C-alpha positions as CSV (number, residue, x, y, z in Angstrom):
1,X,85.4,17.2,-15.7
2,X,87.6,18.1,-18.4
3,X,86.4,20.6,-21.3
4,X,87.3,20.9,-25.2
5,X,88.1,24.7,-25.6
6,X,88.9,24.3,-28.6
7,X,89.9,22.0,-32.1
8,X,92.7,22.8,-34.0
9,X,91.6,23.2,-37.2
10,X,93.8,22.1,-39.7
11,X,94.6,18.8,-37.8
12,X,91.2,17.8,-37.2
13,X,89.9,18.6,-40.3
14,X,93.2,16.3,-41.7
15,X,92.0,13.6,-39.4
16,X,88.1,13.6,-40.9
17,X,89.1,13.7,-44.2
18,X,91.2,10.5,-44.1
19,X,88.3,9.0,-42.3
20,X,85.6,10.2,-44.7
21,X,88.1,8.8,-47.7
22,X,88.6,5.8,-46.1
23,X,84.6,5.4,-45.1
24,X,83.8,6.1,-49.1
25,X,86.4,3.2,-50.5
26,X,84.2,1.0,-48.2
27,X,81.0,2.3,-49.6
28,X,81.8,2.1,-53.0
29,X,83.3,-1.2,-53.7
30,X,80.4,-3.1,-52.7
31,X,78.4,-0.5,-54.6
32,X,80.6,-1.3,-57.9
33,X,80.8,-4.8,-57.6
34,X,76.9,-4.9,-57.6
35,X,76.2,-2.7,-60.5
36,X,78.8,-4.8,-62.1
37,X,77.0,-7.6,-61.2
38,X,73.6,-6.3,-62.5
39,X,75.2,-5.4,-65.8
40,X,74.6,-1.7,-65.8
41,X,76.9,1.0,-65.5
42,X,77.3,2.4,-61.6
43,X,76.6,5.9,-62.4
44,X,75.1,6.1,-66.3
45,X,74.4,9.6,-66.0
46,X,78.0,11.0,-65.5
47,X,80.3,11.4,-68.3
48,X,83.2,9.0,-66.6
49,X,80.5,6.4,-65.7
50,X,82.2,3.3,-63.5
51,X,85.5,5.9,-63.2
52,X,83.3,8.0,-60.9
53,X,83.5,5.0,-58.4
54,X,87.3,6.2,-58.0
55,X,86.7,9.5,-57.4
56,X,83.8,9.6,-54.7
57,X,86.2,9.0,-51.9
58,X,88.1,11.5,-52.7
59,X,85.4,14.2,-53.4
60,X,84.1,12.7,-49.5
61,X,87.6,13.5,-48.5
62,X,87.5,17.2,-49.6
63,X,84.4,18.1,-48.4
64,X,85.1,16.3,-45.6
65,X,88.0,18.7,-45.0
66,X,86.3,21.7,-45.6
67,X,83.0,20.7,-43.8
68,X,85.3,19.7,-40.6
69,X,87.4,23.1,-41.0
70,X,84.3,25.4,-41.2
71,X,82.8,23.5,-38.1
72,X,85.7,23.9,-35.8
73,X,86.1,27.2,-36.1
74,X,82.4,27.4,-35.4
75,X,83.1,25.2,-32.1
76,X,85.8,28.1,-31.4
77,X,84.0,30.8,-31.5
78,X,81.0,29.7,-29.6
79,X,83.3,28.0,-26.9
80,X,84.6,31.2,-26.1
81,X,81.0,31.9,-25.3
82,X,79.7,28.8,-23.7
83,X,82.7,27.4,-22.4
84,X,83.3,24.3,-24.7
85,X,81.7,20.5,-24.1
86,X,82.2,19.0,-21.0
87,X,84.1,15.4,-20.8
88,X,84.3,13.5,-17.6
89,X,86.6,10.5,-17.5
90,X,87.1,7.5,-15.4
91,X,90.9,6.8,-14.3
92,X,90.7,3.0,-14.5
93,X,92.9,0.1,-12.6
94,X,95.8,-1.1,-15.1
95,X,95.3,-4.2,-13.9
């Protein structure tokens, strides 16, 4: 049995931000294409319209970084009291 004692806040937040950036890109590309094919502006209420599709991945990454940092700080505090999350690993043969 292994236990996660604490998370490195910066490293974990950085990885989370990059993952969320790419997830947002994956969702924004089809959304933008469908919006264009239907003849509408992707976000008509926003001043930049279709350019908003370009900014969404960056916004997701920034917000993801901040929220992950807050979550890690809270986890590190709670783990001191509760002992942290326990993980069980199985050793497999390399064959």
